[in-house]
N, C-alpha and C positions, 0 to 999 in steps of 0.2 A: 423723198424721205418717207413716203407711204402714208396711207390713211389709217384711221383708227380701226382696228380689227374687232371682230366679235370677241366678247369676253363673257364667260359664264363659269360660275363656281359657286360653292356653298359659302356664303358670307355670314359669319357669326357676328351679331350685333348685340351689345350690352349697354345698358343705361347706368350711368354713375353719377353720384353727387360727391363733391369734395368741398374744401373750404373756399374754392374759387367760384365755381358755378357747375351747373349740370352739364354733362357731356355724354356723347355716345362713343363707344369704341367698337370698330368693326375690324375683323381679321379674316384672312384667307391665305391659303397656301399658293404661292406663286410658282408655277412650273418653270417659268423662264429664269427666275432667280434661285430656285431650289431651296426656298425657305418661307416660313410664315412671315407675313407682313401685317402690321396694324395701322389703322388710321383713327385718330381722335377727331370728333366733330363737335365744334362749339357753336351754338346758336341755332335758331329755328328757321331763319330766313335771312335774305340779304345777298349782297354780292359775294360769290364764292372766292375764297382766297386759300391757296395751297401754301403751307408753311413747311420749310425744310429745316431740320435741326442742325446744330453745329456738328463738326466732324466727330464721327463715332458715337454720337449721342442718340438716345432713344426718342421715340415719338412724343414723349412727355417733356422734352427739353424746354419748350416754351413755358409749360406749366411750372416746372421745377425752378425756373429763374425769374418768375414774376411777370412774364410777357402776357399771359392770359389776363391778369389783372390790369396791366397797362393798356390792353386793347379792349377791355370790357365795355367802355363807352361806345365803341363801334359795334360790338357784338350784341349788347343788350338793347340797343336802339334799332336793331334790324338793318344796319348799314352793311354788315359783313357777316358771313357764315364761314367760320375758320376750319380748315381741314389740316390737321397736323400729321405729316407723313413720317414714315421711317425710311432709313437709308441703308445701303449695304456698303458703307465706307470701309468697314473692316476687311472686306474682300476685294476692294478696288483701290481707292486713293490712299488707303492706309496699309495696304497689304505689303508686308516686308519679305515675302518669299521670293524665290528666284523667278517664279512664273509670271512675269509682267504681262505676257500675252493673255493669260487667263484672266488676270485682274482687269486688263483693258476691255476684254470681251464682256465681263460681268458689269463693267461701267456702262457699256453700250446697252446691255440688257436692262439696266436700271432705267435708262431713257425710255425704252419700249414698255417697261412695266408702268411707268407714269402715264404714257400715252394710251396704252392699250388695256390697262387694268384700272388704274386710278381714275382716269377721266370718265369712263363709263359708269363707275361707281358714283362719282360726283353728279353726273347727269341724272342718275336715278334719284339721288337725294334732293336735287334741285327741281326734279319733276320736268326735265326737259333740257335741251341743248343750251349751253351757256359758255361764256368765255372768262374763265377764272383769272385772277391775278396770282402771281407767284412771289413769295417773299422768303427771306432768310438772311442770316448773318454768318460771317466767316465762310466755312465750307457750305453751309446752308445757302448763303447768297450766291456761291458759285453754281450750285445746282439750280437755283431759281433762274439765274441769268442764262445758263446753258439751255435749260428746257425751253425758255422763251425764244432765244435766238435760233434754236433748232426748228421750232414750230410756231412762228408768230401767227399762223392762221388759227391756232387753237386757243390763244390767250389774249387777255386785254393789256397785259404789261407786267412789269415786275419792279420790286424794290429790293435792292441788294446792298447790304451793309458790310464793310470791311472784308470784302471777298477777293479772291484771286481768280483771274480769268485766263490763266495759263496752267491748265491741268497737267501739261507735260512735265512740269517740275515734280509732280508726285511719282513719276515713273523712272526717275534716275537715269535718264538717257535713252530709255526704251521709247520708241515712237513708231506706232503703226496707224492704220486707218481708224481704229477705234479710239485711240488717244486723240488723233487729229479731229475726229468728228465730235469730240466733247470738250474741245479747247477753243473757246470763242475767239481769242486773239489770232488764232491760226486760220480757222475756216472763214471767219468774216473777212480777213485780209485778202482771201482769194475768191470771194464771192463776186460773180460778174455784176456789173452795174445794171444789167437788164434782167437780173433774177427777179421773179415775181415777189419774193419776200421783201425786196427793197421798198416797194410801195407800201407793203403792210407795215414795215417798221415805222414809216413816216406817219402812220395813223394810230400808233400805239403809245403807251406811256411807259417809259423806261427810266428808272431812277437809280443812280449809282452813288453811294456815299462812302467816304473813307476819311479818317482823321490823320493827325500828325503826331499823336501821342504814343504811349507805350505799345510796342509790338506791331503797330500799323505799318512800319517799314517793311515787314515781311510780305505784305500784299500791295502796298501803295504803288510800287513800280508797275504792277500789272494794270492798275486803274489808269495810269497815264498811258500805258501801251494801248489799252482798249480805247481810251479817248482819242488817241492819234488815229487808230484804225477807223473808228466810227465817224470821226470828222472828215477823213479822206473819202469815206463812202457816202457821206451826206445822211447818216443815220442820226436822228435827233435825240440823243440820250441826255437826260438831265443829270449833269455831274455836280456833286457837292463835295468839295475838298475842305474839311473842317480843320481847326487848329490843334494845338497840342493838348487841349483839354478833352479832345475826343480820342479815346483809347480803344484798343482791341479787346473789349470786354462788355459784359452785360450792362454795366453802369452807363455806358454811352448808348447802347442799342435800345435800352428801355425807354430812353427819351426819343431817339431818332425814329424808330419804327412807328410809334403812334403819330409823331409829328408829320411824317410824310404820308402815311395812309389817310390821315384826316384830310389832307389836301387833295388826295387822288380819288378817294371813293366818293 
């Protein structure tokens, strides 16, 4: 799946203060995505954590819904440095045009954007090579898990809440190599037992959480599907199936994300 390539561009960085805390915002034009992309950085030092927003949401999704406040005890204490990414969901998993091939291609390009553009930026901010964690809820959790399973050599692990692991459902029957390569339940099922990633998985931290409350049924079946695949492959994912009080919304995620990150970091 390739190594991290060279990445150079003009990165604009600005320092902001809001009611939550001070943060930096960096942006640059991604040639592979054909659009400007921003990253918000919270904290001065600590374990790097890359956060993906919910479907179609901007990079300030965590800030807008109180997640920065919920994680402030980890950020302020220097246990975590949080990088809030943007996504191109509007051109990929949410694209309603007839050109599913282009949408799938841009989803694959997003994977390479994270590996070949975001990670070098993070290394620069961390002042050296590092192994970030990946987190997200709903589609953000799908991105976090997929990025990790694609390249476990680059990350420490992930926490995914209320996510789907079957990206093919977003393409309405269209299925090509780009869809396959971004759908964990498909590519993990076919991964050979002697693949070098198998040993890496066994030395990483993978946390999957889903509830049984409102709207979780939309994604819960893929959590059981992923559980079946990883169990058969001997991949030790930490599965957490919560009850009906856990719903597909921020009221649950604001409790769950700090709970699990506090135990992992």
